PDB file of N, CA, C, O and CB in Angstrom:
ATOM      1  N   MET A   1       9.503   7.159  12.972  1.00  0.00           N
ATOM      2  CA  MET A   1       8.188   7.277  13.458  1.00  0.00           C
ATOM      3  C   MET A   1       7.050   6.473  12.780  1.00  0.00           C
ATOM      4  O   MET A   1       6.970   6.663  11.567  1.00  0.00           O
ATOM      5  CB  MET A   1       7.876   8.621  13.405  1.00  0.00           C
ATOM      6  N   ARG A   2       6.186   5.644  13.299  1.00  0.00           N
ATOM      7  CA  ARG A   2       5.388   4.904  12.569  1.00  0.00           C
ATOM      8  C   ARG A   2       3.745   5.435  12.728  1.00  0.00           C
ATOM      9  O   ARG A   2       3.301   5.883  13.785  1.00  0.00           O
ATOM     10  CB  ARG A   2       5.665   3.423  13.025  1.00  0.00           C
ATOM     11  N   TYR A   3       3.171   5.332  11.828  1.00  0.00           N
ATOM     12  CA  TYR A   3       1.882   5.765  11.785  1.00  0.00           C
ATOM     13  C   TYR A   3       0.813   4.630  11.238  1.00  0.00           C
ATOM     14  O   TYR A   3       1.056   4.101  10.153  1.00  0.00           O
ATOM     15  CB  TYR A   3       1.894   7.009  10.934  1.00  0.00           C
ATOM     16  N   LEU A   4      -0.273   4.281  11.917  1.00  0.00           N
ATOM     17  CA  LEU A   4      -1.086   3.458  11.578  1.00  0.00           C
ATOM     18  C   LEU A   4      -2.439   4.113  10.900  1.00  0.00           C
ATOM     19  O   LEU A   4      -3.111   5.017  11.396  1.00  0.00           O
ATOM     20  CB  LEU A   4      -1.271   2.691  12.710  1.00  0.00           C
ATOM     21  N   VAL A   5      -2.665   3.483   9.725  1.00  0.00           N
ATOM     22  CA  VAL A   5      -3.698   4.073   8.849  1.00  0.00           C
ATOM     23  C   VAL A   5      -4.702   3.026   8.448  1.00  0.00           C
ATOM     24  O   VAL A   5      -4.373   1.848   8.311  1.00  0.00           O
ATOM     25  CB  VAL A   5      -3.070   4.703   7.594  1.00  0.00           C
ATOM     26  N   PRO A   6      -5.920   3.459   8.262  1.00  0.00           N
ATOM     27  CA  PRO A   6      -6.963   2.638   8.012  1.00  0.00           C
ATOM     28  C   PRO A   6      -6.658   1.775   6.626  1.00  0.00           C
ATOM     29  O   PRO A   6      -5.793   2.238   5.883  1.00  0.00           O
ATOM     30  CB  PRO A   6      -8.258   3.526   7.949  1.00  0.00           C
ATOM     31  N   ALA A   7      -7.285   0.615   6.262  1.00  0.00           N
ATOM     32  CA  ALA A   7      -7.248   0.185   5.088  1.00  0.00           C
ATOM     33  C   ALA A   7      -7.707   0.941   3.975  1.00  0.00           C
ATOM     34  O   ALA A   7      -8.663   1.705   4.107  1.00  0.00           O
ATOM     35  CB  ALA A   7      -7.775  -0.808   5.121  1.00  0.00           C
ATOM     36  N   LEU A   8      -7.041   0.782   2.756  1.00  0.00           N
ATOM     37  CA  LEU A   8      -7.462   1.654   1.734  1.00  0.00           C
ATOM     38  C   LEU A   8      -8.301   0.821   0.840  1.00  0.00           C
ATOM     39  O   LEU A   8      -9.012   1.384   0.008  1.00  0.00           O
ATOM     40  CB  LEU A   8      -6.298   2.320   1.005  1.00  0.00           C
ATOM     41  N   ALA A   9      -8.280  -0.668   0.952  1.00  0.00           N
ATOM     42  CA  ALA A   9      -9.281  -1.477  -0.086  1.00  0.00           C
ATOM     43  C   ALA A   9      -9.331  -2.741   0.379  1.00  0.00           C
ATOM     44  O   ALA A   9      -8.526  -3.146   1.217  1.00  0.00           O
ATOM     45  CB  ALA A   9      -8.839  -1.555  -1.642  1.00  0.00           C
ATOM     46  N   LEU A  10     -10.299  -3.491  -0.134  1.00  0.00           N
ATOM     47  CA  LEU A  10     -10.495  -4.934   0.083  1.00  0.00           C
ATOM     48  C   LEU A  10     -10.447  -5.461  -1.148  1.00  0.00           C
ATOM     49  O   LEU A  10     -11.392  -5.064  -1.830  1.00  0.00           O
ATOM     50  CB  LEU A  10     -11.734  -5.333   0.771  1.00  0.00           C
ATOM     51  N   LEU A  11      -9.610  -6.314  -1.797  1.00  0.00           N
ATOM     52  CA  LEU A  11      -9.492  -7.094  -2.934  1.00  0.00           C
ATOM     53  C   LEU A  11      -9.612  -8.449  -3.149  1.00  0.00           C
ATOM     54  O   LEU A  11      -9.198  -9.085  -2.179  1.00  0.00           O
ATOM     55  CB  LEU A  11      -8.559  -6.899  -3.317  1.00  0.00           C
ATOM     56  N   THR A  12      -9.996  -9.093  -3.999  1.00  0.00           N
ATOM     57  CA  THR A  12     -10.095 -10.401  -4.102  1.00  0.00           C
ATOM     58  C   THR A  12      -8.938 -10.773  -5.029  1.00  0.00           C
ATOM     59  O   THR A  12      -8.284  -9.951  -5.671  1.00  0.00           O
ATOM     60  CB  THR A  12     -11.460 -10.820  -4.562  1.00  0.00           C
ATOM     61  N   LEU A  13      -8.755 -12.083  -5.032  1.00  0.00           N
ATOM     62  CA  LEU A  13      -7.617 -12.797  -5.845  1.00  0.00           C
ATOM     63  C   LEU A  13      -7.598 -12.317  -7.187  1.00  0.00           C
ATOM     64  O   LEU A  13      -8.601 -11.906  -7.770  1.00  0.00           O
ATOM     65  CB  LEU A  13      -7.766 -14.343  -5.907  1.00  0.00           C
ATOM     66  N   ASN A  14      -6.450 -12.371  -7.676  1.00  0.00           N
ATOM     67  CA  ASN A  14      -6.128 -12.034  -9.186  1.00  0.00           C
ATOM     68  C   ASN A  14      -6.752 -10.929  -9.663  1.00  0.00           C
ATOM     69  O   ASN A  14      -7.152 -10.958 -10.827  1.00  0.00           O
ATOM     70  CB  ASN A  14      -6.484 -13.079 -10.116  1.00  0.00           C
ATOM     71  N   THR A  15      -6.955  -9.744  -8.850  1.00  0.00           N
ATOM     72  CA  THR A  15      -7.493  -8.583  -9.451  1.00  0.00           C
ATOM     73  C   THR A  15      -6.489  -7.498  -9.416  1.00  0.00           C
ATOM     74  O   THR A  15      -5.494  -7.648  -8.707  1.00  0.00           O
ATOM     75  CB  THR A  15      -8.745  -8.169  -8.792  1.00  0.00           C
ATOM     76  N   LYS A  16      -6.650  -6.416 -10.113  1.00  0.00           N
ATOM     77  CA  LYS A  16      -6.110  -5.384 -10.293  1.00  0.00           C
ATOM     78  C   LYS A  16      -6.964  -4.078 -10.124  1.00  0.00           C
ATOM     79  O   LYS A  16      -8.050  -3.832 -10.647  1.00  0.00           O
ATOM     80  CB  LYS A  16      -5.581  -5.540 -11.412  1.00  0.00           C
ATOM     81  N   THR A  17      -6.241  -3.314  -9.292  1.00  0.00           N
ATOM     82  CA  THR A  17      -7.085  -2.057  -9.047  1.00  0.00           C
ATOM     83  C   THR A  17      -6.107  -0.775  -8.819  1.00  0.00           C
ATOM     84  O   THR A  17      -4.884  -0.817  -8.686  1.00  0.00           O
ATOM     85  CB  THR A  17      -8.078  -2.289  -7.683  1.00  0.00           C
ATOM     86  N   LYS A  18      -6.886   0.293  -8.807  1.00  0.00           N
ATOM     87  CA  LYS A  18      -6.031   1.620  -8.712  1.00  0.00           C
ATOM     88  C   LYS A  18      -6.513   2.204  -7.590  1.00  0.00           C
ATOM     89  O   LYS A  18      -7.731   2.375  -7.534  1.00  0.00           O
ATOM     90  CB  LYS A  18      -6.121   2.644  -9.930  1.00  0.00           C
ATOM     91  N   LEU A  19      -5.822   2.556  -6.666  1.00  0.00           N
ATOM     92  CA  LEU A  19      -6.114   3.233  -5.324  1.00  0.00           C
ATOM     93  C   LEU A  19      -5.497   4.588  -5.273  1.00  0.00           C
ATOM     94  O   LEU A  19      -4.352   4.782  -5.683  1.00  0.00           O
ATOM     95  CB  LEU A  19      -5.575   2.393  -4.116  1.00  0.00           C
ATOM     96  N   VAL A  20      -6.313   5.610  -4.727  1.00  0.00           N
ATOM     97  CA  VAL A  20      -5.912   6.844  -4.684  1.00  0.00           C
ATOM     98  C   VAL A  20      -5.570   7.016  -3.102  1.00  0.00           C
ATOM     99  O   VAL A  20      -6.426   6.796  -2.246  1.00  0.00           O
ATOM    100  CB  VAL A  20      -7.002   7.812  -5.310  1.00  0.00           C
ATOM    101  N   ILE A  21      -4.427   7.373  -2.831  1.00  0.00           N
ATOM    102  CA  ILE A  21      -4.008   7.588  -1.382  1.00  0.00           C
ATOM    103  C   ILE A  21      -4.613   9.129  -1.107  1.00  0.00           C
ATOM    104  O   ILE A  21      -4.627  10.065  -1.906  1.00  0.00           O
ATOM    105  CB  ILE A  21      -2.178   7.455  -1.160  1.00  0.00           C
ATOM    106  N   PRO A  22      -5.060   9.101   0.137  1.00  0.00           N
ATOM    107  CA  PRO A  22      -5.555  10.348   0.564  1.00  0.00           C
ATOM    108  C   PRO A  22      -4.462  11.329   0.632  1.00  0.00           C
ATOM    109  O   PRO A  22      -3.357  10.950   1.018  1.00  0.00           O
ATOM    110  CB  PRO A  22      -6.233  10.233   1.848  1.00  0.00           C
ATOM    111  N   SER A  23      -4.680  12.667   0.264  1.00  0.00           N
ATOM    112  CA  SER A  23      -3.545  13.551   0.249  1.00  0.00           C
ATOM    113  C   SER A  23      -3.028  13.844   1.949  1.00  0.00           C
ATOM    114  O   SER A  23      -1.882  14.202   2.220  1.00  0.00           O
ATOM    115  CB  SER A  23      -4.059  15.024  -0.606  1.00  0.00           C
ATOM    116  N   THR A  24      -3.837  13.671   2.728  1.00  0.00           N
ATOM    117  CA  THR A  24      -3.267  13.726   4.121  1.00  0.00           C
ATOM    118  C   THR A  24      -2.229  12.865   4.356  1.00  0.00           C
ATOM    119  O   THR A  24      -1.441  13.179   5.247  1.00  0.00           O
ATOM    120  CB  THR A  24      -4.211  13.459   5.104  1.00  0.00           C
ATOM    121  N   PHE A  25      -2.030  11.685   3.653  1.00  0.00           N
ATOM    122  CA  PHE A  25      -0.740  10.765   3.830  1.00  0.00           C
ATOM    123  C   PHE A  25       0.297  11.173   2.852  1.00  0.00           C
ATOM    124  O   PHE A  25       1.377  10.602   3.004  1.00  0.00           O
ATOM    125  CB  PHE A  25      -1.051   9.179   3.596  1.00  0.00           C
ATOM    126  N   VAL A  26       0.227  11.938   1.986  1.00  0.00           N
ATOM    127  CA  VAL A  26       1.187  12.167   0.968  1.00  0.00           C
ATOM    128  C   VAL A  26       1.459  13.733   0.764  1.00  0.00           C
ATOM    129  O   VAL A  26       0.687  14.550   0.262  1.00  0.00           O
ATOM    130  CB  VAL A  26       0.683  11.497  -0.341  1.00  0.00           C
ATOM    131  N   SER A  27       2.676  13.941   1.247  1.00  0.00           N
ATOM    132  CA  SER A  27       3.313  15.226   1.125  1.00  0.00           C
ATOM    133  C   SER A  27       4.583  15.136   0.387  1.00  0.00           C
ATOM    134  O   SER A  27       5.149  14.051   0.252  1.00  0.00           O
ATOM    135  CB  SER A  27       3.547  15.821   2.440  1.00  0.00           C
ATOM    136  N   SER A  28       5.038  16.192  -0.079  1.00  0.00           N
ATOM    137  CA  SER A  28       6.468  16.233  -0.746  1.00  0.00           C
ATOM    138  C   SER A  28       7.316  15.442  -0.034  1.00  0.00           C
ATOM    139  O   SER A  28       7.373  15.726   1.163  1.00  0.00           O
ATOM    140  CB  SER A  28       7.112  17.605  -0.831  1.00  0.00           C
ATOM    141  N   GLY A  29       8.089  14.409  -0.457  1.00  0.00           N
ATOM    142  CA  GLY A  29       9.014  13.692  -0.079  1.00  0.00           C
ATOM    143  C   GLY A  29       8.669  12.767   1.253  1.00  0.00           C
ATOM    144  O   GLY A  29       9.465  12.402   2.119  1.00  0.00           O
ATOM    145  N   ARG A  30       7.415  12.529   1.174  1.00  0.00           N
ATOM    146  CA  ARG A  30       6.950  11.513   2.439  1.00  0.00           C
ATOM    147  C   ARG A  30       7.324  10.284   2.129  1.00  0.00           C
ATOM    148  O   ARG A  30       7.182   9.913   0.964  1.00  0.00           O
ATOM    149  CB  ARG A  30       5.394  11.410   2.770  1.00  0.00           C
ATOM    150  N   GLN A  31       7.892   9.379   3.138  1.00  0.00           N
ATOM    151  CA  GLN A  31       8.275   8.110   2.835  1.00  0.00           C
ATOM    152  C   GLN A  31       6.875   7.242   3.412  1.00  0.00           C
ATOM    153  O   GLN A  31       6.220   7.530   4.414  1.00  0.00           O
ATOM    154  CB  GLN A  31       9.829   7.740   3.579  1.00  0.00           C
ATOM    155  N   LEU A  32       6.634   6.083   2.451  1.00  0.00           N
ATOM    156  CA  LEU A  32       5.522   5.247   2.719  1.00  0.00           C
ATOM    157  C   LEU A  32       5.986   3.834   2.522  1.00  0.00           C
ATOM    158  O   LEU A  32       6.951   3.539   1.817  1.00  0.00           O
ATOM    159  CB  LEU A  32       4.323   5.591   1.838  1.00  0.00           C
ATOM    160  N   GLN A  33       5.196   2.918   3.230  1.00  0.00           N
ATOM    161  CA  GLN A  33       5.314   1.606   3.171  1.00  0.00           C
ATOM    162  C   GLN A  33       3.963   0.965   3.164  1.00  0.00           C
ATOM    163  O   GLN A  33       3.173   1.200   4.078  1.00  0.00           O
ATOM    164  CB  GLN A  33       6.127   1.159   4.218  1.00  0.00           C
ATOM    165  N   PHE A  34       3.634   0.098   2.089  1.00  0.00           N
ATOM    166  CA  PHE A  34       2.426  -0.573   2.049  1.00  0.00           C
ATOM    167  C   PHE A  34       2.452  -2.046   2.415  1.00  0.00           C
ATOM    168  O   PHE A  34       3.409  -2.783   2.178  1.00  0.00           O
ATOM    169  CB  PHE A  34       1.904  -0.415   0.781  1.00  0.00           C
ATOM    170  N   VAL A  35       1.284  -2.430   3.033  1.00  0.00           N
ATOM    171  CA  VAL A  35       1.118  -3.741   3.713  1.00  0.00           C
ATOM    172  C   VAL A  35      -0.020  -4.309   2.898  1.00  0.00           C
ATOM    173  O   VAL A  35      -0.948  -3.551   2.615  1.00  0.00           O
ATOM    174  CB  VAL A  35       0.791  -3.648   5.354  1.00  0.00           C
ATOM    175  N   ALA A  36      -0.047  -5.714   2.444  1.00  0.00           N
ATOM    176  CA  ALA A  36      -1.026  -6.396   1.991  1.00  0.00           C
ATOM    177  C   ALA A  36      -1.160  -7.624   2.841  1.00  0.00           C
ATOM    178  O   ALA A  36      -0.346  -8.545   2.898  1.00  0.00           O
ATOM    179  CB  ALA A  36      -0.848  -6.640   0.628  1.00  0.00           C
ATOM    180  N   ASP A  37      -2.288  -7.518   3.490  1.00  0.00           N
ATOM    181  CA  ASP A  37      -2.493  -8.580   4.666  1.00  0.00           C
ATOM    182  C   ASP A  37      -3.675  -9.435   4.324  1.00  0.00           C
ATOM    183  O   ASP A  37      -4.779  -9.075   4.733  1.00  0.00           O
ATOM    184  CB  ASP A  37      -2.768  -7.870   6.147  1.00  0.00           C
ATOM    185  N   PRO A  38      -3.546 -10.631   3.552  1.00  0.00           N
ATOM    186  CA  PRO A  38      -4.420 -11.505   3.420  1.00  0.00           C
ATOM    187  C   PRO A  38      -5.509 -11.966   4.477  1.00  0.00           C
ATOM    188  O   PRO A  38      -5.120 -12.601   5.458  1.00  0.00           O
ATOM    189  CB  PRO A  38      -3.753 -12.373   3.093  1.00  0.00           C
ATOM    190  N   ILE A  39      -6.729 -11.703   4.337  1.00  0.00           N
ATOM    191  CA  ILE A  39      -7.840 -12.281   5.252  1.00  0.00           C
ATOM    192  C   ILE A  39      -7.682 -13.767   5.442  1.00  0.00           C
ATOM    193  O   ILE A  39      -7.720 -14.568   4.507  1.00  0.00           O
ATOM    194  CB  ILE A  39      -9.286 -12.012   4.654  1.00  0.00           C
ATOM    195  N   GLY A  40      -7.490 -14.114   6.802  1.00  0.00           N
ATOM    196  CA  GLY A  40      -7.334 -15.470   7.069  1.00  0.00           C
ATOM    197  C   GLY A  40      -6.042 -16.136   6.643  1.00  0.00           C
ATOM    198  O   GLY A  40      -5.926 -17.360   6.712  1.00  0.00           O
ATOM    199  N   GLY A  41      -5.083 -15.365   6.210  1.00  0.00           N
ATOM    200  CA  GLY A  41      -3.706 -15.597   5.745  1.00  0.00           C
ATOM    201  C   GLY A  41      -2.663 -15.453   7.005  1.00  0.00           C
ATOM    202  O   GLY A  41      -2.902 -14.863   8.058  1.00  0.00           O
ATOM    203  N   THR A  42      -1.440 -16.137   6.648  1.00  0.00           N
ATOM    204  CA  THR A  42      -0.659 -16.137   7.824  1.00  0.00           C
ATOM    205  C   THR A  42       0.348 -15.197   7.597  1.00  0.00           C
ATOM    206  O   THR A  42       0.972 -14.821   8.589  1.00  0.00           O
ATOM    207  CB  THR A  42      -0.115 -17.440   8.187  1.00  0.00           C
ATOM    208  N   HIS A  43       0.703 -14.641   6.277  1.00  0.00           N
ATOM    209  CA  HIS A  43       1.816 -13.953   5.986  1.00  0.00           C
ATOM    210  C   HIS A  43       1.392 -12.712   5.203  1.00  0.00           C
ATOM    211  O   HIS A  43       0.576 -12.824   4.289  1.00  0.00           O
ATOM    212  CB  HIS A  43       2.780 -14.814   5.269  1.00  0.00           C
ATOM    213  N   ALA A  44       1.926 -11.522   5.537  1.00  0.00           N
ATOM    214  CA  ALA A  44       1.546 -10.365   4.914  1.00  0.00           C
ATOM    215  C   ALA A  44       2.633  -9.842   4.068  1.00  0.00           C
ATOM    216  O   ALA A  44       3.761  -9.845   4.562  1.00  0.00           O
ATOM    217  CB  ALA A  44       1.123  -9.407   5.867  1.00  0.00           C
ATOM    218  N   SER A  45       2.472  -9.392   2.865  1.00  0.00           N
ATOM    219  CA  SER A  45       3.305  -8.829   1.917  1.00  0.00           C
ATOM    220  C   SER A  45       3.666  -7.288   2.371  1.00  0.00           C
ATOM    221  O   SER A  45       2.818  -6.396   2.358  1.00  0.00           O
ATOM    222  CB  SER A  45       2.582  -8.922   0.503  1.00  0.00           C
ATOM    223  N   ILE A  46       4.812  -7.122   2.710  1.00  0.00           N
ATOM    224  CA  ILE A  46       5.211  -5.561   2.811  1.00  0.00           C
ATOM    225  C   ILE A  46       6.088  -5.018   1.721  1.00  0.00           C
ATOM    226  O   ILE A  46       6.887  -5.742   1.127  1.00  0.00           O
ATOM    227  CB  ILE A  46       5.986  -5.274   4.130  1.00  0.00           C
ATOM    228  N   SER A  47       5.944  -3.794   1.470  1.00  0.00           N
ATOM    229  CA  SER A  47       6.704  -3.117   0.424  1.00  0.00           C
ATOM    230  C   SER A  47       7.866  -2.546   1.248  1.00  0.00           C
ATOM    231  O   SER A  47       7.781  -2.394   2.467  1.00  0.00           O
ATOM    232  CB  SER A  47       5.834  -1.969  -0.412  1.00  0.00           C
ATOM    233  N   ASP A  48       9.053  -2.207   0.462  1.00  0.00           N
ATOM    234  CA  ASP A  48      10.004  -1.563   0.895  1.00  0.00           C
ATOM    235  C   ASP A  48       9.646  -0.128   1.384  1.00  0.00           C
ATOM    236  O   ASP A  48       8.531   0.249   1.025  1.00  0.00           O
ATOM    237  CB  ASP A  48      10.916  -1.611  -0.052  1.00  0.00           C
ATOM    238  N   GLN A  49      10.350   0.717   2.110  1.00  0.00           N
ATOM    239  CA  GLN A  49       9.987   1.980   2.145  1.00  0.00           C
ATOM    240  C   GLN A  49      10.465   2.807   1.045  1.00  0.00           C
ATOM    241  O   GLN A  49      11.619   2.738   0.622  1.00  0.00           O
ATOM    242  CB  GLN A  49      10.350   2.473   3.286  1.00  0.00           C
ATOM    243  N   ILE A  50       9.326   3.805   0.456  1.00  0.00           N
ATOM    244  CA  ILE A  50       9.691   4.504  -0.669  1.00  0.00           C
ATOM    245  C   ILE A  50       9.420   6.006  -0.401  1.00  0.00           C
ATOM    246  O   ILE A  50       8.812   6.289   0.632  1.00  0.00           O
ATOM    247  CB  ILE A  50       8.951   3.969  -1.882  1.00  0.00           C
ATOM    248  N   TYR A  51       9.777   6.900  -1.158  1.00  0.00           N
ATOM    249  CA  TYR A  51       9.520   8.273  -1.113  1.00  0.00           C
ATOM    250  C   TYR A  51       8.498   8.529  -2.280  1.00  0.00           C
ATOM    251  O   TYR A  51       8.626   8.077  -3.418  1.00  0.00           O
ATOM    252  CB  TYR A  51      10.866   9.117  -1.236  1.00  0.00           C
ATOM    253  N   VAL A  52       7.564   9.243  -1.876  1.00  0.00           N
ATOM    254  CA  VAL A  52       6.468   9.515  -2.915  1.00  0.00           C
ATOM    255  C   VAL A  52       6.176  11.131  -2.804  1.00  0.00           C
ATOM    256  O   VAL A  52       6.236  11.801  -1.773  1.00  0.00           O
ATOM    257  CB  VAL A  52       5.007   8.549  -2.580  1.00  0.00           C
ATOM    258  N   ASP A  53       5.886  11.529  -3.960  1.00  0.00           N
ATOM    259  CA  ASP A  53       5.227  12.901  -4.095  1.00  0.00           C
ATOM    260  C   ASP A  53       3.871  12.974  -4.566  1.00  0.00           C
ATOM    261  O   ASP A  53       3.486  12.046  -5.277  1.00  0.00           O
ATOM    262  CB  ASP A  53       5.958  13.715  -4.973  1.00  0.00           C
ATOM    263  N   PRO A  54       3.153  13.822  -4.322  1.00  0.00           N
ATOM    264  CA  PRO A  54       1.729  13.956  -4.785  1.00  0.00           C
ATOM    265  C   PRO A  54       1.809  13.743  -6.193  1.00  0.00           C
ATOM    266  O   PRO A  54       2.699  14.287  -6.847  1.00  0.00           O
ATOM    267  CB  PRO A  54       1.043  15.337  -4.458  1.00  0.00           C
ATOM    268  N   GLY A  55       0.847  12.900  -6.783  1.00  0.00           N
ATOM    269  CA  GLY A  55       0.715  12.537  -8.291  1.00  0.00           C
ATOM    270  C   GLY A  55       1.444  11.448  -8.649  1.00  0.00           C
ATOM    271  O   GLY A  55       1.160  10.942  -9.735  1.00  0.00           O
ATOM    272  N   ASP A  56       2.629  10.786  -7.772  1.00  0.00           N
ATOM    273  CA  ASP A  56       3.340   9.759  -8.330  1.00  0.00           C
ATOM    274  C   ASP A  56       2.252   8.534  -8.282  1.00  0.00           C
ATOM    275  O   ASP A  56       1.255   8.461  -7.564  1.00  0.00           O
ATOM    276  CB  ASP A  56       4.759   9.504  -7.515  1.00  0.00           C
ATOM    277  N   GLU A  57       2.704   7.641  -9.203  1.00  0.00           N
ATOM    278  CA  GLU A  57       2.098   6.242  -9.332  1.00  0.00           C
ATOM    279  C   GLU A  57       2.861   5.270  -8.812  1.00  0.00           C
ATOM    280  O   GLU A  57       4.033   5.285  -9.187  1.00  0.00           O
ATOM    281  CB  GLU A  57       1.840   5.847 -10.652  1.00  0.00           C
ATOM    282  N   VAL A  58       2.512   4.346  -7.985  1.00  0.00           N
ATOM    283  CA  VAL A  58       3.219   3.239  -7.345  1.00  0.00           C
ATOM    284  C   VAL A  58       2.551   2.067  -7.678  1.00  0.00           C
ATOM    285  O   VAL A  58       1.347   1.939  -7.458  1.00  0.00           O
ATOM    286  CB  VAL A  58       3.329   3.355  -5.887  1.00  0.00           C
ATOM    287  N   THR A  59       3.364   1.031  -8.291  1.00  0.00           N
ATOM    288  CA  THR A  59       2.773  -0.292  -8.372  1.00  0.00           C
ATOM    289  C   THR A  59       3.410  -1.316  -7.518  1.00  0.00           C
ATOM    290  O   THR A  59       4.622  -1.510  -7.427  1.00  0.00           O
ATOM    291  CB  THR A  59       2.799  -0.755  -9.724  1.00  0.00           C
ATOM    292  N   MET A  60       2.329  -2.045  -6.809  1.00  0.00           N
ATOM    293  CA  MET A  60       2.847  -3.229  -5.899  1.00  0.00           C
ATOM    294  C   MET A  60       2.240  -4.473  -6.404  1.00  0.00           C
ATOM    295  O   MET A  60       1.022  -4.639  -6.462  1.00  0.00           O
ATOM    296  CB  MET A  60       2.461  -3.060  -4.315  1.00  0.00           C
ATOM    297  N   VAL A  61       3.144  -5.370  -6.780  1.00  0.00           N
ATOM    298  CA  VAL A  61       2.752  -6.747  -7.126  1.00  0.00           C
ATOM    299  C   VAL A  61       2.939  -7.763  -6.051  1.00  0.00           C
ATOM    300  O   VAL A  61       4.081  -8.023  -5.673  1.00  0.00           O
ATOM    301  CB  VAL A  61       3.495  -7.188  -8.286  1.00  0.00           C
ATOM    302  N   ILE A  62       1.955  -8.328  -5.558  1.00  0.00           N
ATOM    303  CA  ILE A  62       1.890  -9.411  -4.484  1.00  0.00           C
ATOM    304  C   ILE A  62       2.048 -10.865  -5.036  1.00  0.00           C
ATOM    305  O   ILE A  62       1.145 -11.442  -5.641  1.00  0.00           O
ATOM    306  CB  ILE A  62       0.510  -9.318  -3.729  1.00  0.00           C
ATOM    307  N   PRO A  63       3.309 -11.422  -4.767  1.00  0.00           N
ATOM    308  CA  PRO A  63       3.414 -12.763  -5.240  1.00  0.00           C
ATOM    309  C   PRO A  63       2.543 -13.655  -4.449  1.00  0.00           C
ATOM    310  O   PRO A  63       2.087 -13.344  -3.349  1.00  0.00           O
ATOM    311  CB  PRO A  63       4.808 -13.233  -5.200  1.00  0.00           C
ATOM    312  N   PRO A  64       2.299 -14.933  -5.133  1.00  0.00           N
ATOM    313  CA  PRO A  64       1.392 -15.882  -4.738  1.00  0.00           C
ATOM    314  C   PRO A  64       2.188 -16.558  -3.554  1.00  0.00           C
ATOM    315  O   PRO A  64       3.415 -16.649  -3.599  1.00  0.00           O
ATOM    316  CB  PRO A  64       0.945 -16.864  -5.951  1.00  0.00           C
ATOM    317  N   SER A  65       1.455 -17.022  -2.512  1.00  0.00           N
ATOM    318  CA  SER A  65       2.213 -17.575  -1.390  1.00  0.00           C
ATOM    319  C   SER A  65       2.398 -19.117  -1.552  1.00  0.00           C
ATOM    320  O   SER A  65       3.013 -19.758  -0.700  1.00  0.00           O
ATOM    321  CB  SER A  65       1.483 -17.248  -0.044  1.00  0.00           C
TER     322      SER A  65
END
């Protein structure tokens, strides 16, 4: 089942930020997938599906296109 969620943040190039995912999206053993979609770009970066628990830290590195 796929869910659409609102954007978590708007970032500029070469930045690093820490985002907190709302608890309504994270419960024990919830599977998540992240999408980084550049404004005006043609290709989004999509993570693998991962299992997360509340309090987990996830790092996503977006390669240059």
